C-alpha positions as CSV (number, residue, x, y, z in Angstrom):
1,M,-4.3,29.2,-85.8
2,A,-0.7,29.2,-85.1
3,A,1.5,26.9,-85.9
4,S,1.6,25.5,-82.1
5,D,-2.5,25.2,-82.7
6,D,-1.8,22.6,-85.5
7,H,0.3,21.1,-83.9
8,H,-1.6,20.5,-80.6
9,A,-4.9,19.8,-83.1
10,A,-3.1,16.9,-85.0
11,L,-1.4,15.4,-81.6
12,D,-5.2,15.2,-80.5
13,R,-6.2,13.2,-83.0
14,Q,-3.4,10.9,-83.0
15,T,-4.3,10.1,-79.0
16,G,-7.9,10.1,-79.4
17,P,-9.5,13.1,-77.7
18,F,-10.9,14.2,-80.9
19,D,-12.3,11.2,-81.9
20,T,-14.0,10.4,-78.8
21,L,-15.9,14.0,-79.1
22,T,-16.7,13.5,-82.1
23,A,-18.0,9.7,-81.6
24,A,-20.0,10.6,-78.3
25,L,-22.1,14.0,-80.4
26,G,-23.1,11.7,-83.1
27,G,-24.6,9.7,-81.4
28,L,-27.4,12.5,-81.2
29,F,-27.8,12.2,-84.7
30,V,-27.6,8.5,-84.6
31,G,-30.3,8.1,-81.6
32,H,-32.5,9.9,-83.7
33,C,-32.2,8.4,-87.1
34,L,-33.2,5.5,-85.6
35,A,-35.4,6.8,-84.2
36,S,-37.4,8.0,-87.4
37,V,-36.6,4.5,-89.8
38,A,-38.9,3.7,-86.8
39,R,-41.7,6.0,-86.9
40,F,-40.9,5.6,-90.6
41,S,-41.2,2.2,-90.5
42,V,-38.2,1.3,-93.0
43,A,-37.2,-2.0,-91.5
44,D,-40.8,-3.1,-92.4
45,A,-40.2,-2.4,-96.4
46,L,-37.5,-3.4,-95.9
47,D,-37.7,-7.9,-96.3
48,D,-34.6,-9.5,-98.0
49,T,-33.9,-8.4,-101.1
50,P,-31.7,-5.1,-101.1
51,R,-33.6,-2.1,-101.8
52,T,-32.7,1.9,-103.1
53,A,-33.4,4.2,-101.1
54,Q,-35.6,5.3,-103.4
55,E,-38.1,2.1,-103.3
56,L,-37.9,2.6,-99.5
57,A,-38.8,6.0,-99.9
58,E,-41.9,4.9,-102.0
59,V,-43.4,3.0,-99.7
60,T,-42.7,4.9,-96.3
61,G,-43.5,9.0,-97.4
62,A,-39.0,9.5,-96.9
63,N,-37.6,11.8,-99.4
64,P,-35.5,9.1,-101.4
65,E,-31.9,11.2,-100.5
66,A,-32.2,12.4,-96.7
67,L,-33.3,8.4,-96.5
68,S,-30.9,7.1,-98.1
69,R,-28.0,9.8,-96.4
70,V,-30.1,8.3,-92.8
71,L,-29.3,4.4,-94.0
72,R,-25.4,4.9,-94.8
73,L,-25.1,6.3,-91.6
74,L,-27.0,3.8,-89.7
75,A,-25.0,0.9,-91.8
76,A,-22.4,2.9,-90.3
77,H,-23.3,1.7,-86.7
78,G,-24.6,-1.7,-87.9
79,V,-27.9,-0.4,-88.2
80,F,-28.7,-2.4,-91.9
81,A,-25.9,-2.7,-94.5
82,A,-25.4,-0.1,-97.4
83,S,-23.4,-1.9,-100.9
84,D,-23.4,0.0,-104.0
85,D,-26.5,2.4,-103.4
86,R,-28.8,-1.0,-101.5
87,F,-29.4,-1.6,-98.8
88,T,-30.3,-5.0,-96.8
89,H,-30.7,-5.9,-93.2
90,T,-29.1,-7.0,-90.5
91,G,-29.4,-8.3,-87.5
92,A,-29.9,-4.5,-85.4
93,S,-32.2,-3.5,-88.3
94,R,-34.4,-6.5,-88.1
95,M,-35.5,-5.7,-85.1
96,L,-37.3,-2.4,-85.8
97,R,-39.6,-5.3,-88.3
98,S,-43.3,-4.9,-86.0
99,D,-43.5,-9.1,-86.8
100,H,-39.8,-9.1,-85.2
101,P,-40.7,-11.5,-82.0
102,Q,-38.6,-8.9,-80.1
103,S,-39.7,-6.2,-81.8
104,W,-38.2,-3.0,-80.6
105,R,-39.7,-0.6,-83.2
106,D,-42.5,0.9,-80.7
107,F,-40.2,1.4,-77.6
108,V,-37.7,3.2,-80.4
109,A,-40.1,5.6,-81.5
110,T,-40.9,7.0,-78.8
111,F,-37.4,8.5,-79.1
112,G,-38.9,10.9,-82.3
113,T,-41.7,11.7,-80.9
114,E,-42.7,15.7,-80.1
115,R,-42.8,15.1,-76.8
116,T,-39.5,13.8,-76.9
117,A,-38.0,15.9,-78.4
118,K,-39.5,18.7,-76.4
119,Q,-38.6,17.3,-73.3
120,L,-34.4,17.0,-74.3
121,G,-35.1,21.2,-74.9
122,Y,-35.6,21.3,-71.3
123,F,-32.1,19.1,-70.5
124,D,-30.4,22.2,-69.3
125,Y,-32.9,22.4,-66.4
126,S,-32.5,18.5,-65.7
127,L,-29.3,19.5,-65.3
128,Q,-29.6,22.8,-63.0
129,T,-32.6,20.8,-60.9
130,G,-31.7,17.6,-60.6
131,L,-35.6,17.8,-61.9
132,P,-37.2,16.2,-65.5
133,A,-37.8,18.5,-67.6
134,T,-41.3,17.0,-67.9
135,N,-42.2,19.3,-65.1
136,K,-41.5,22.2,-67.9
137,L,-44.5,20.3,-70.0
138,N,-46.6,19.3,-67.3
139,P,-46.1,20.6,-63.8
140,D,-47.3,17.4,-62.5
141,G,-44.9,15.4,-63.9
142,F,-44.7,11.9,-66.6
143,F,-47.6,10.3,-66.0
144,A,-49.9,12.7,-65.3
145,I,-49.3,13.6,-69.5
146,L,-50.1,9.4,-69.6
147,Q,-53.3,10.0,-68.0
148,S,-54.8,13.1,-69.5
149,D,-54.0,11.9,-72.9
150,P,-55.3,8.7,-74.1
151,E,-52.7,9.0,-77.3
152,A,-49.7,9.5,-75.3
153,G,-51.2,6.8,-72.8
154,R,-51.7,3.8,-75.3
155,V,-47.9,4.8,-76.9
156,F,-46.5,4.4,-74.1
157,D,-48.2,1.0,-73.1
158,A,-47.1,-0.2,-76.8
159,A,-43.6,1.2,-76.0
160,M,-42.9,-0.8,-72.9
161,V,-44.5,-4.1,-74.4
162,S,-41.9,-3.2,-77.0
163,K,-39.3,-3.0,-74.7
164,A,-40.5,-5.5,-72.8
165,R,-40.3,-8.5,-75.4
166,I,-36.3,-9.5,-74.6
167,Q,-36.5,-8.2,-71.2
168,V,-39.3,-11.5,-70.1
169,A,-37.9,-13.7,-73.0
170,S,-34.6,-13.3,-70.9
171,V,-36.0,-13.5,-67.3
172,L,-38.9,-16.5,-68.3
173,T,-35.0,-18.5,-68.8
174,A,-32.6,-17.2,-65.6
175,Y,-35.9,-17.4,-63.4
176,D,-37.8,-20.3,-61.9
177,F,-41.0,-19.0,-61.0
178,S,-42.7,-22.6,-60.7
179,D,-43.1,-22.2,-56.9
180,C,-44.1,-18.8,-56.2
181,G,-47.4,-19.3,-55.7
182,T,-49.9,-15.9,-56.7
183,I,-48.0,-14.0,-57.8
184,A,-48.6,-9.9,-57.7
185,D,-47.1,-8.0,-60.1
186,I,-47.3,-4.2,-59.3
187,G,-47.3,-1.3,-61.7
188,G,-47.2,-4.1,-64.3
189,G,-48.2,-2.1,-66.8
190,Q,-50.5,-4.6,-69.8
191,G,-48.8,-7.3,-68.1
192,H,-46.4,-8.7,-70.8
193,L,-44.7,-10.2,-68.2
194,L,-47.0,-11.9,-65.6
195,R,-48.6,-13.0,-68.6
196,A,-45.7,-14.9,-69.6
197,V,-45.0,-16.7,-66.3
198,V,-48.7,-17.4,-65.5
199,D,-48.2,-18.9,-68.7
200,A,-44.9,-21.2,-68.6
201,A,-45.7,-22.5,-64.5
202,E,-49.1,-23.6,-64.4
203,R,-49.0,-23.9,-60.3
204,T,-49.0,-20.1,-60.7
205,T,-51.9,-17.4,-60.4
206,G,-51.4,-13.5,-61.1
207,I,-52.6,-10.4,-60.3
208,L,-51.3,-7.7,-62.6
209,F,-52.0,-4.0,-60.5
210,D,-52.2,-0.7,-62.2
211,L,-54.5,2.1,-62.8
212,P,-57.5,2.1,-63.5
213,P,-57.2,3.8,-67.0
214,V,-53.8,0.7,-66.8
215,I,-55.9,-1.9,-66.2
216,G,-59.3,-0.5,-68.3
217,R,-56.8,-1.8,-71.9
218,A,-55.7,-4.2,-69.8
219,A,-58.6,-6.3,-69.8
220,E,-59.0,-8.5,-71.9
221,I,-56.2,-10.6,-70.5
222,A,-57.8,-11.4,-68.3
223,S,-58.4,-15.2,-67.1
224,D,-59.6,-17.8,-64.5
225,R,-55.5,-17.7,-63.0
226,L,-55.1,-14.3,-64.3
227,T,-57.0,-11.4,-62.5
228,L,-56.9,-7.2,-62.6
229,Q,-57.2,-5.3,-59.7
230,A,-57.0,-1.5,-60.6
231,G,-55.5,0.8,-57.8
232,D,-52.4,3.5,-56.5
233,F,-49.7,1.3,-55.3
234,F,-49.0,5.4,-53.4
235,R,-52.7,4.7,-51.8
236,D,-54.5,2.2,-52.1
237,P,-54.4,-1.4,-50.1
238,L,-51.7,-4.0,-52.3
239,P,-52.9,-7.5,-52.7
240,V,-52.1,-10.6,-50.3
241,C,-49.9,-12.7,-52.6
242,D,-46.8,-14.9,-52.1
243,T,-44.5,-13.2,-54.5
244,Y,-44.0,-9.6,-55.6
245,M,-43.2,-8.4,-59.0
246,L,-42.2,-5.2,-59.8
247,M,-40.3,-5.0,-63.8
248,D,-38.7,-1.2,-64.4
249,V,-41.3,0.5,-61.4
250,I,-38.5,1.6,-59.0
251,H,-36.1,3.5,-61.1
252,D,-39.4,5.7,-62.3
253,W,-38.9,7.1,-58.9
254,D,-36.3,9.1,-56.6
255,V,-35.8,8.0,-53.7
256,E,-38.1,8.9,-50.8
257,R,-41.0,7.5,-53.4
258,A,-39.3,4.7,-54.4
259,T,-39.4,4.1,-50.7
260,A,-43.2,4.6,-50.3
261,I,-43.3,1.5,-52.9
262,L,-41.5,-1.1,-51.3
263,A,-42.9,-0.2,-48.1
264,A,-46.2,-0.4,-49.3
265,V,-45.5,-4.1,-50.2
266,R,-43.6,-4.9,-47.2
267,K,-47.0,-3.9,-45.1
268,T,-49.1,-6.2,-46.9
269,A,-46.7,-8.8,-47.6
270,P,-47.6,-12.4,-45.7
271,P,-44.1,-12.8,-43.7
272,H,-43.1,-15.4,-46.5
273,A,-43.4,-13.5,-49.4
274,R,-40.9,-13.2,-52.2
275,L,-40.2,-9.4,-53.3
276,L,-38.1,-9.8,-57.4
277,L,-37.5,-6.8,-58.2
278,V,-36.3,-6.6,-61.9
279,E,-34.0,-4.1,-62.9
280,S,-31.0,-2.7,-64.9
281,V,-28.5,-2.7,-62.2
282,I,-25.8,0.1,-63.1
283,P,-22.0,-2.0,-63.3
284,D,-19.5,-0.5,-61.0
285,D,-17.1,-0.1,-63.4
286,S,-16.5,3.3,-65.4
287,G,-17.0,2.0,-69.0
288,P,-20.3,2.5,-71.2
289,D,-22.7,0.3,-70.4
290,W,-27.0,0.6,-71.5
291,S,-28.2,1.5,-67.5
292,K,-25.7,4.5,-67.5
293,A,-28.5,5.9,-70.6
294,M,-31.3,4.8,-69.1
295,D,-30.4,6.7,-66.2
296,I,-30.4,10.1,-67.6
297,M,-33.4,8.9,-69.1
298,M,-34.9,9.2,-66.2
299,L,-33.8,12.0,-65.3
300,I,-35.1,13.6,-67.6
301,H,-38.9,11.2,-68.1
302,T,-39.9,11.5,-64.5
303,G,-37.2,12.1,-62.0
304,G,-36.0,8.6,-61.1
305,R,-33.0,6.9,-62.0
306,Q,-31.4,3.3,-62.3
307,R,-29.5,2.1,-59.2
308,T,-26.5,0.0,-57.8
309,H,-26.0,-3.1,-56.4
310,S,-25.8,-1.1,-53.3
311,E,-28.5,1.3,-53.7
312,H,-31.0,-1.1,-54.8
313,E,-29.6,-3.4,-51.2
314,S,-30.0,0.2,-49.2
315,L,-33.0,0.6,-50.4
316,L,-34.6,-2.9,-49.8
317,Q,-32.9,-2.9,-46.2
318,T,-34.0,0.3,-45.3
319,C,-37.8,-1.3,-46.4
320,G,-37.6,-4.4,-44.2
321,F,-36.4,-6.1,-47.4
322,R,-33.6,-8.3,-47.9
323,L,-31.0,-8.5,-50.6
324,E,-30.9,-12.6,-51.4
325,R,-29.0,-12.9,-54.9
326,V,-29.1,-11.1,-57.7
327,V,-29.8,-13.1,-60.7
328,A,-28.4,-12.4,-64.3
329,T,-30.4,-12.5,-67.8
330,T,-29.6,-12.6,-70.9
331,S,-31.0,-9.0,-71.8
332,D,-30.3,-5.6,-70.1
333,V,-32.2,-6.1,-66.9
334,S,-31.1,-8.7,-63.2
335,I,-33.7,-10.2,-61.3
336,L,-33.3,-9.0,-57.3
337,E,-34.9,-11.7,-55.5
338,A,-35.1,-10.6,-51.7
339,V,-37.3,-11.9,-48.5
340,C,-39.2,-10.6,-45.4
341,A,-36.7,-9.0,-43.2
């Protein structure tokens, strides 16, 4: 390397570009470590007593030296804390415990599955074509995989319940559901949000609408105030209700199919009905935000996307809805409330 090159390299280190690149690239390995300790249930093995990596490895089946190095990296990012050769919990690492009331363990663990690794291996395909990397594993797409593989469906359901724990609590705090009447949760999975809403708002009743296999796995939640309806929102009639709620559904789909879903809701909705989209909204500023990472996740998995405020508003308008307001929550989602136009 020439002397001038040495000078420029030193200058880059001083002004930050090198550090920016290494921090961004290093995040790849932080994420892998995070997913792996979730899959190895390391947080469950650690209570309030500081433990060595050797002690944690004996419980989890990890290699002691490898686990020590992984925990050292995570501790540098605030997940676990390191002191001498022992590790303790932080607020973030406690959320990886399976018994935490807002546990993210199952959601984080899915990032370390073999299927996710294969999808990431086809990322160039998504960048080149704009299509989901999942198509390289199954031409029929992500949801076809879930329907054909019961274990994949179970893991996905658990991940979505895990992801929703913080979101559900924040939605209930931010929005008053007391006068929503009968609420249809479209594509509501295991009904984690709808159950919480019905429990919190005594005058509401709910209808959980999702694909037959999903409804089958949710059979035990049915009650006199919460009924289940199996169907495909691309083909089958939706229930007639006062309120339609879709949480993390629209982001799964491209514009054409997202439009089809919302158009189906509008076709069924009575004139007085309201629509609640619970979604992450990409901010207009150029700074880092979790929604921008989720946007890439949607590109890889389903071909869907996270959307900005204006993109949501345009989509709703196209389908016959008028966006009335956006209610922020304390989690990563907002509530976009719309009415029939």
